[in-house]
N, C-alpha and C positions, 0 to 999 in steps of 0.2 A: 181781926176778921180773916186775914189770910191764914193764920194759924188754925182757926176753926175749920176753914175749908180743907186744909191739909189733913186735919184729923178725920174729917168726914170721908175724904178720899182714901186715906189709909184704912179706915174701917170698912169701906166698900170693897177695897182690894182683898182684905182679909176674909170678909164674908164670901166674896166671889171664889177665892181660892178654896175655902172650906166646902163650898157647894160643888166646885169642879174637881176637887182632888180625886174622888173615886173614878171619874171618867178619864182624868189624865193618867191615873195609874193603869186602868184597863187599856187605854190607848198605847201606853208604853209596852205593856205585855203583848198586845197584838202585833206591834211593830217588831218586837224581839222575836216572836214566834215566826213571823214572816221572814225575817233576816236569817234565822236558823235554817228554815226550809230552803232559802236561796243559797245559803252556804253549803248545805248538803248537796244540792244540785251541782254547784260549782266543783265540789270535791269529786263527784262522780264523773265529771267531764263528759256528761251525756245529757242532751236536752230531753227533759221529762216534762211534758206539758202539765201533768197533774201537779207536780211540785212548783213549777213556775207560776201557774195561775193561782195556786193557793198562796204562794209567797206574795204575789201582787195584791191579792184580795186582802190578806191580813195586814200588809203594810199600809195600803190605801185606807183601810178601815180605821186603823190606829191613827193615821195622819188626820183623817176627817174628824175624829174625836178631839184631837188637839186643836186643829184649826177652828172648829166650831165652838170651842170652849169660850165662855165669857172672859176668862182671864187673858186668853190670847187676843180677844177683841180689844181689851184695855191696852195691851202692849202695842198692837198694830192699827189702832183706830185711825191714825193719820196717814197710813200707807194706802194710796189710791187703789192698788191692785188687790188688797186684802179681801174685800167683798167678792170680787170676781174669783179669786182662788178658793174661797170658802164654798161657793156654789159649784164651781167646776169640779172639785174633788167629790162633792156629794153626787153629782151626776155620773161621775166615772165609776163609782163603786159597782154598779151592775155588770160592767164589762168583764173584769176578771172573775166575778162571782159566777156568772152563768157559763163562762168558758170553763171554769173549774167543774161545775156540776155536769156539764156535757162530757168533759174528759174523764170524769169519774164513773161514767155510765149510769148516772142517776136520773137521766131524762129519756123518755121515749123520743122517737123521731119528731113527733109534733112538738113536744116540749123543747127539743133542741132548736127547732126552727124559731119558735117563739122566743126562746132565750137569746139566741144570736141577734134577732131583730131588736129586742129590748136593749141588749148590750150596746149595739152600735147606735141605737137611738140616743142612749145615754152619752155616748162619746160625742155625738153631734151636738147635744145640748151643752156639754162641757166646753166645746169649742166656741159656741155662741156666747156662753156666759163669760168665758175668758176674754173674748174679743169685744163684746158690747156691754158687758156688765150685767148685774143681777136684774131679774125680772120675775114678777109674780106669775106671769103666764108660763115661763119656763119651769118654775117650781110646780105649778099645777099639772103641767104635762108630765113631768117626771113622776109625780105622785100617782097619777092615774095609770101610767105605763107600768110602774113598779108594782102597783096593786094587782093589775091584771096578770103580770108575769108571776108574782108570788102565788096567786090562785092556781095558775097552771102548774107551778112547781108542786104545790101541796097535792093537787089532784094526781099528778104523776106518782108521787110517793105513796098515796093511798091506794091507787088501783093496781099498782105493781106488787104482787104478793109472792110470786115464785122466784127462785134463783138467788135468794138472799141467805147468807150464812149469818151466824150470830154477830160477827163483827159489823157487817153491813146494817144489821138491824139497829145496833147501837148508834152507828153514824147517821142512819136515817132518822132515828129519834131525835138526835141533836139538831139535825137539819130542820126537822119539822118544828121544833121549839123555836129555833132561830127564825124560820120563815113566818111562823105565827106572830111572833113579837114584832118582826119587821113589817108585817102586814098591818098590825095594829098601829104602829108608829106612822106609817105612810097614810093610813086612813085618817089619823088625827091631823096630819099635815094638810091633807086635801080638804078636810071639813073644818079646819081652823079650831079644833078642840084644844084645850090646854090641860095637859097632865104630863107628869115626868116622862122623859125618854127612857124606854125600857128595852129597846132593840139591842144595845150592847150586852145586856145580860144574856140574851139569846145567843149572841155571837160567842160569848164566853162559854156557854154550855156546849155549843157546837165544837169549839176548839178543845174543850175538855173531853168530848166523846172521841175526837180524833186522837188526842193524846193517849187516852186509855187504850184504844185499839193499837196504836203504834207501840206502846209499851208492852202490851200483852204479846203482840206478834214478835217483838224483839226478844222477849224472854223465851218464847217458844222456839224461835230460830236458834238462840244460843243453846237451848237444850238439845235441839235436833243436831246441831253441829257437834256438841259434846258426844252425843251417841254415835254419830258418824265417825268421830275421831277414835272412840273406843273400838268400833268395829274395824277401822283401818289398822289399829295397833294389833288386834287379833289376827287380821289378814297378813300383816307383816311378819308376825311370829310363825304363822303357818307357812308362808312362803320361804322364810329362812330355814324352816325345818326340812324343806324338800331339797335344799342344797346339800351337797355331800360334806361329811366331816373332813378333817385334814387327810391328805393323801398318806397312806401308811408308809412307814419307813421300809425301804427295800434296798437291796445291794446296788441296783442299777439306776434308780430314778429318784430325783429330788423335785418335788412339785409344790408350787404355791399358787393360790388363786385369791383374787380380790374382787369384791362385788360392792358397788356403790350405787344404789338406786336414786333416780332423780326425785321421786316422791316416796311415800311410805311403802308402796308396793310398785313393782316394775315388771318389765317384759324380758329382761335379760335372764339368761339361765346358763349354768354350766354343770357338768357332771363328770365323774370318773367312772367310765363304763367298765374298764378292766383295771384291777389294782393288785395283780399277783406279783410274785417275785421276778418274773421274766417279762411281763407285758404291762403296758400302760395304754389305756384308751381314753383320750381326752375329748370331750364334747363341749362346744360352746354354741349358744343360740341367742337370737335377738328377735323378739316378736315386734311386729309393727305397732306403733301407737305406744301409749303410756298408761299408767294407772291400773285400776282394777281389771278392766277387760284384758289388757296385755298380761297381767299376772295370772289370770285364770287360764289363758292359753299356754302360758309358760308351764303351768302344772300339767297340762295335757302333753306338752313336749316331754316332760319328765316321764310320764306313763308310756308314751310312744317309744322313748329310748330304752326304758327298762324292759319293754316287751321284745326288744330286738337284740338282746345280748348274744344270741346264738350267731349273729353276724358281726360280732365285735371285731374280729380280725379282718373283715372285709369292708372297708369304709364305704365303697360304692353301694353295696347291697344294704348296708346298715342305714344309710340316708334314704335309699329308695324305699325300704320298708317303713321307715318313719313317715315319709311323704304319703304313702298309701294309707297309713293309719290316721293321718291328720286331714287329708283332703275331705272337704265337705263338712268339717266339724269345727271350723274356726271363725265362722261368721264373716267370711271375706277378708279376714286378716291373714297376712302371710308371715312366714318365719324364715330368716336366714340362719344358716348353721355351718359349722366346720367341725370335722372329726379327724383326729390324728391317732393312728395306732402305731405304737413303738414296740418292737419285739427284740429283746436283747439276745434271744436264742438264734435268730436268723440275722441279726444285725441290720434290720430293715425298718424304715419309716414309711408308712403308707398313709396317704392324705387324700381327702375328698371334701368338697364344700358345696353349699347350696346358696348361691348369691351372696356369699360372705366375703369380708375383706381378707386379703391373702395372709397366710401364715408367714411368720418371720423365722428364719433359721440363722442363728449366729454360730459361725464356725471359723476358728483360727483368726479371730479379729475382724472378720467380714460378716456383713448381715445381708442375707438374700431373701427376696420375697418368693414364696412358694404359692402358686395359684393354680387351682384345678377346679373350676366352678361349673356347676350345673344350675338349673332353675331353682328358684326359692321353693321352700317347702310349703305345702298346703295350698298351692296355687294351681298346679296342673297335675292331674292324675297320671299323665303319660311321661312325666319327667324321669330321666335316668341320670346316673352320676358315674363319672369316670374316676379313676384312681391314679395318683402319681406316687411312684415308689422311689425312695432315695436310700442310699446306704447310710447307716448310722456310724458315727465316729465318736471316739471318746471326747468328752467335753462339749458335745453339741448342745445347744440351747434352743428350745422351741418355744415360740410365743404366739398364743392365740388371744384375740381381743375382739370386742364389738366396736361398731362404727362410732359410738359415743366418744371413744378415745381420740380417734383421728379427726372427727368432725367438731370437736370442741373449738369454739370461735372466741377470738379476743375482742377487744372493744371496737376494732375496725372490721370485724367479721372475717378475719383471716383464720383459716382452719389450722389446728395443730399439725395435722398432716402426717403422712406415712414417713416422709424423710426425717422429720424431727424424731419420730418414734424410733426409726432405725438407728439414727445417730446416738440417741440416748441409750439404746441397747448396746451399741458398740462401745460406748464409754463405760458401761457397767459390767464388763466381762469378769471382773474379780469379785463381784458381789454375789451373795446367795440368791436363789430364786425369790424368796420373800422380800429381800432388800430391793431387788430389781422391780418387783411388782409395786412396792411402796414408792419407789423413786418415780416410776411412770405416773402413778396417780398424783403424786405431789407436783410433778412438772405440768401435768394437764391442768390441775387446779390453779396453779400460778398463771398459766397461760390464759385460761378462759375467764371472761367477765362474769359468767353465770353458767350454771349447769343446766343444759337444755336436753340432756339425754342421760341414760344410764351408763355407768362405767363398769366394765368387766374385763379382767385380764387374767390369763393363765400362763405361768412360766414353768417350763419343765427342763431340767438338766439331765442329760444321759451320762451316766458314769459306768464305764465298761467293767 
């Protein structure tokens, strides 16, 4: 007798599992999709109501399918709270659903008000069901309220025709299918009709429509990023082409320059304005900001400098003419610059700057800062620039650099600073200009935890 009852019970469990397995599988899929959405939101570290409400909607919907399955009822039939949990989850479903629809912009204002009212009504019914147990009256109220809300939702979708792109049409179609099947299921519940539950199929269609749109947009975004990357590579090659070639070999000057942009393109710039046998004109500039806008202005600096070569021996006039050419043409971005002119015929170094870090002069083992600053370029059309003149001596070393070098910060936000740069220059007296420039960049890279600015340095040795 007991064996027969056990066989009947086992057969009933098997039949129940066979009937419930499609719904249990769908429930697992919905929970998984919801957890993925929640994980994506957590990785972004930014509260996005659209993803949060969708994650809650999918997880609760999947849990409801598991909790309401007959197989679960077999397993928890003796747990007093199981009936309350089953009904409470059912009543909670509209809460994240309508919050999601509202956040997605799929409801008119009237639809939003109805949706929020329905959502919080469902929350109230869930609290009552969890506290006082199942009730046919609660179920009837829920069915009537959900039917009314779904009708409002469908009407919202049907009357709104403008402002939809193809992706939203696909999502709207999925939502309409889900809403229609949910409406059918809730009508069945309210009228006590008996036919298979089909609402989960509609929810699966809705998730599939969202997945299609997400996949298509992801592929489109990857393609756009690839195109942007190609354009940046072209821009990088163009920008590198405006930088001068190696300083030509002359009897009096040995020059090396290094340029390390923070991104593919940057706002630092340098040029050799004069490169003959007896003169060297060295220009360095730093455009405010980073990326493509700064790179475009750097190309303008190149043109402004090239057009003022007649003033190459007069640093003050040279910078003043550059400022006149740039003012009003840089979209409120400014440029700092420094220009040094070395003349072996007169044995004179002439220097002027526009809001730029001071030049370093290494002579006889000592390093001196040379500063003669005026206002930054492209900011004030009335700016003028004074000149500082120094006698040149055999073995003098001149170093020009941008502020990215001295403002490189370590993990504790301490700058590399002018003193470290000067000390490094003093310790490198026996090295060639190229070796000094490489050593400076290596020291800065070891110092900084990350590159937050462009690095540019020019080293020039005077050989009498």
